[in-house]
C-alpha positions, 0 to 999 in steps of 0.5 A: 500500500502506497503512503499519502502525500505529506503536507507540512505548513511551516511558519518561518520567523524573519523578525531578525531580518526586519532591521536590514530592510532597504526600501527599494523598487521591486524591479531592483530586487528581481534584477538582483535575484536574476544575477544569482538564480537563473530565471528558469530555476525560479519556480515561485516568487512572492514579494511583500510589497510594503517591505520589499521582502522577497521569497522565491523557490528554486530547485524546490527549496525556498530562499528569501532576500531582505534587500537588494544587496544581501545574499539570499537566505536558504530556508529549506534544504530538503527539496527534490523533484517528485519527492519533497516540494517546498513552497510549490504544490504537487499536481493534486494541489496545484490542479484541484485545490489551490489553482495556483503554483504557489504555496507561500504566504507572508504575514502582513508585516513580514515577520513570518513566512508560512509555506507548505511542504509536500512530501511525495516520497511514498506516493505512487508515480504516474508515468507517460511518454514524452516523444519530443524530437530525440531518438528515444522518448523520455519517460515523465513521472509525476506523483499521482495518488489514485483511488484506494490509496491514502491521499494527504497527511498534514502537519502545522509546524513553527520554525524560528530562524534564530533556532531553525528547528521545529518548535511544535507540530499540530496535527488535524483531528483527521488523518486523511485531509486536505489543506484548503487555505491559509489566511494571515489575520495578523502578524501573530495569528494565522487561520487554516482550513482543512477538508477531509477526503470525504469532502463533507467536513471542514475545520477552521483552526486559528493559531496564535503565537505566544512568544515561543509556540503557535497555539490553537486559539479557536476552532470552527467545524462544518459538516454536511450530511448530504455531500460536498461541504465546499463549492467550486472544486469542492473546496471551501471559499476563503475566510473574511475576518472582522475588525476584531481579527478573530470572528469571520465571515464565511460562505457556507450552506445554511439549514435549507441547503443554500450557500449563504454568508455566515458570521462565525464567532466563538464557534457559532455561525449566524446567517447574514443572508438567506433565501432560495438562491446562493451567494457565489462569493464575497468580493469585499469586507469593510468595517460596515458592509459586505460586498458579494456576488449572488444569483438572487435577482428574480430567482434566476440562477444563471445570472450574477449581480453585485450586492451590498449588505450593511453589518455591525450596529445597523444591519440592513437588507441586501442592496443590489448595485448592478441589477438595474444598471444596463439591465438589457445588456449586463446580466452577469456582473462582478466587481473589484474594489479598492482597499476601502471600497470607495471605488470599484471596477464593475465587470459586465460579462453581458450576453450576446449584446455588447456592453456600451454605456451611453452616459454617466450613471449614478447608482446606489451612492456610486457614480460612474467615473470612466468606461475602461472598455466599451467593446465598441470595436468588437460590436462593429466587427460583429455587426457585419456577421449573422449571429445566432440568438440565445434562448434560455429556459427551464425543464422540469426534471425529477421535480426540479426546474433546471436550466437550459440554453440554446444558440439558435441559427440566424433566420431561425424558423420554428417550422423548420427542423434543425440538427442539435448538438449538446455541449455538456460538462456536467461535473459536480457544482458546475454551471454551463448555462449562463447569461455571459457573452458567448463567442465560441465554437458553438457560435461558428457551428450555429451561424455557418451550418445551422446547428442548434447548439444547446446546453443543459445543467442537470442534477449535480450542477451548482448554484441552485442548492445542495439538494440538486448539487448533492444528487450525484454525491457518491453517484457519479455517472448516474443522474447527470447522465440521465438528465442529459437524455431527458433534456434531449427528449424535451428539446425534441418535443419543442418541434423544431429539432430533427430527431435523426440528427442529434449529437453530443460532445464534451471535454474532460468530465464532459467527455465522460458524460458524453461517452456515458450518454452515447453508451446508454443505448437509447438511440437518441444520438447519431454521433458524439465526441469525447475529448480527454474523457474519464473511462473509469474513476479508479484511474482518476485522482483519489481526491474525487473518489472519497475512500477505498470503501466508497470506491466500490460503486465506481468500479461497477460497470454502470459507472464506466464508459468501458462497461458500455462499449458494445452500445457504441455500435449504433453511433459514430464516435470520435475519441480525442486525447493528448498523450501528455495529459497529466490530469485525465491521463492518456490511459483513460482513452487507451482503455476506452479504445481497447474496450471498443476494439474488443467489442468490434466497434468501428470508431474514430480517434485522434491522439495529440502527441506531447499535448496536455489536457487543454490541447494548447498550441497548434493542437487547439486549432486542429482539434476544433477543425477536426471536430467540425469536419466530423460533425459536418459528416454526421449532422449536415451532409445527407447520407447520399453525400457521404 
């Protein structure tokens, strides 16, 4: 049995270096570092802008500089590729938790540096070939814990540079857990969020420095009885600390299963917002108000607006800052605030209409200062093309009102019959349907070939409450697949879909769902495409598959693409994958291919050599050209022309 990744969070004391600080430009610091460490070796760099103290990672070890002329101080000495990583995350953390390649956190005044150590020494390695241009291919290995293997052990340690030895080790109460976030509250207080592998329990632990050790000051625990406790990527959202520097605001599920802002003090959470809608995230906290983004307006889960709610001695009802501002064009908004929230930048992601303000506006105590980008140039370009129109609505499925969107071709007529392409992702807490402006492959297919390009967010999707999202907890490959099939039948019932020309496609989790739908044997689809699909969950990262006992379900044939191989005889199938995919490994496509061959299924496949999960570079243009040709044969050209 392979051991887990060991993650340690170190706190390094730089108090003795503070007196050496030289107030100089950040560019000078970078220039000095470049003289000592080649740019290619710097893996992560964090600058404390107030004091111009810099920490960087080279060869998986951390170095700091206190001024531009001082020699770098090496903080760690045990870094080694694929074994011990200091200050930079391993694959699981970079891809699925932090969404960043950094694991270094400065305290506000620069007295301490927190950093994570990832010990992958005992973790099993995933290997793939890198073909390059050499005579022999190179074998690339990355630590990648899969299902049935422990994933994370975590310790919190304090390190004093006057005595560089471990002062204290504090372990989480759970032996199998994930480090989610690190927040410096003050220079002597740090907050850490831990999530268990089951992803139904999170604990916030706040530590204070007592002069010699970091001691736990307070703890807050959150448990879900129905599924994932987090939001996007199953990870809890960040904490926002109040002016007392101990209580905090946190977005979490309320008693009705909707994500709302809670005020947490002395281990008790009090809801600040409520209703059958969800807070997406907190944008800014000031001493008297919280600014946040939600989908409350008109109960439309696929829209976004910025809100303000007063806190403190005179709380008030939420006040929408963007709901009535350019409402005909801006129905998907966000905002980025100045330090004290006196100013903010409103970002309007719009729809197919382009955001073009016509005059200065005053709204809710804010005055429009300047339009940074009005997209007038883009509007002029698009006016020369025939663009599709968007249609939004809901289908009643399993008792829920679930959202769909359709790109309707130019000059659309309900009396005609159109081919239909379903674009699916379907992962837990995902949301494909939205009022964001869309100019993508679907726009091209709809405008050029008269294809209706549609998406549907079934059970398992996010931002509509835990009951919907948690429907597929421990049940991946069930309801999210069934609901796509139900949606197709409802699209057909609209009367303008050609039931003999329907296809489905998806990428990553969407490739899994499209393959599962094609393999369901319903006869609904003529063809389909899967890019970088999962074949079996046992081949994927262990972070999503809970525990060994709970993985039994995922080994069943009804949750695997390979188990449905024989049903692909009645559809045209295009399988696409990059050979250097470090997320959904090429092993997945290879297993699907093998299963289809074993069942004597004729199918098409395209491998992209040395390309990763996103198929970047020349492969990106090629893959969409290739898929377009495939769909032309399937959906556009009649059989006599094939």
